[in-house]
Structures are given as C-alpha cells and as structure tokens.
C-alpha positions, 0 to 999 in steps of 0.5 A: 487578621484572618476572618472566619466563615459563618457556616463552617462544618467539620467532619468527625469521621476517623481516618481509615487507618484509625478505624481499622486500628480501633476495630482490631484493638476492640476485637483483640481485647474482647476475645483475649478477655473472653478466652481468659475468662473461659480458661479460668472457668474451666480451671485449665481443663479442655474446653467443651462445646459450651465454651466454643459456643460462647466464644463464637457468640462473642465473635458474632456480637463483635462483628455486629457491633463493628458493622453497626459502628461502620455503617453509622454516619459520623456526627458533623461539628458546626458553628452556630452563628446565631448562638455563637456556639458549636453544634453537632448534627443530631443534637437540638441545642448548641453545645458549650466547648468545655475542654480541648486536647490537641494532638499532632493531627487531631483535636479532641473536643469535649462539648456539653449542653449549656446547663452542664448537667449531662455527660460531655460529648467527646468528638475527635476532628482529624486534620486529614478529614478537613481542608486546610482552611477549615482546620485553621478556622476551627483552631481560630474558633477555639483560640478566640474563646469558642467556649472552652479552656485548654485541657491538659494533653493527657485525657486519662490523667488530667 
C-alpha cells in the first residue's frame, strides 16, 4: 500500500509551450475578430486612421493582458490534512473536488467551496511541473475519494 504525505503541494504552472500556445491563440483570435469587425464596419472600404488606431489599441490591450498574466504567480494546490480537503493558495477555505478530467500529461480539477454556491475554480496540474512521487500522490488522493466524481473526458460536452 502506498502512503501519502500530509503536506503535499502541487504546482498549477503551465509548461512554457502551453503558455506560448495559449498566448498565440488569444492574440490570433482577438486580432482576427477585430479585423473582421472593422472590415464589416467599413463595408469593404479602405481603412482610415480610426480603424488603424482601434487595431493598435486592441494590440496594446492584448500585450498588457498577456504581460499581467505571465507576471502573476500560478496558484498552488495543496492538501489540507486538518479538513481532509484540497486547498488553493489565496483562498481562505478548503475546496471540495467536484470533477476531474484526466489527460495524458495533465489533470483538470473543478473545485468548489463546500456550500457549492459559487462557480467552480478550474485548475490544471501538469505532470511535467511536479515530481513523479507528487503526481502519484495526487492521483491517489483523487482515487481515494478526495471529494470528486470522475468527469466525462470532454469538458465542452459533459
């Protein structure tokens, strides 16, 4: 039988490739949407200074948003032995694990406050960001009834 530690913590920091891919998708999507809206607003006519200024402001907003996102520390998931529940750094109460989605190299966890009145907090734990013993311990905590039910593997269509 495998034992689990009392003070285990797991990082939710994304891998560098996932951070770059997420940023690229956000920038591409928002700029394409802005371009399409400006083209529709102008009815196909040539763009003037206001349209280029709008596109520039959107690009500045994206740069600020990505810089803020990359500077902010990733929340840490931990096991609170006193309450027998998961906790997240920055939240005062222990959270109840409501759903788990397993990927080949990650776990997505849906955590809610015990009352269940608020929206769930979704955290992704990447296998490459934690040591193998901690990864195994997280899987054991989830399988041992860390509070949640196994979710359907497709988050978009549960």
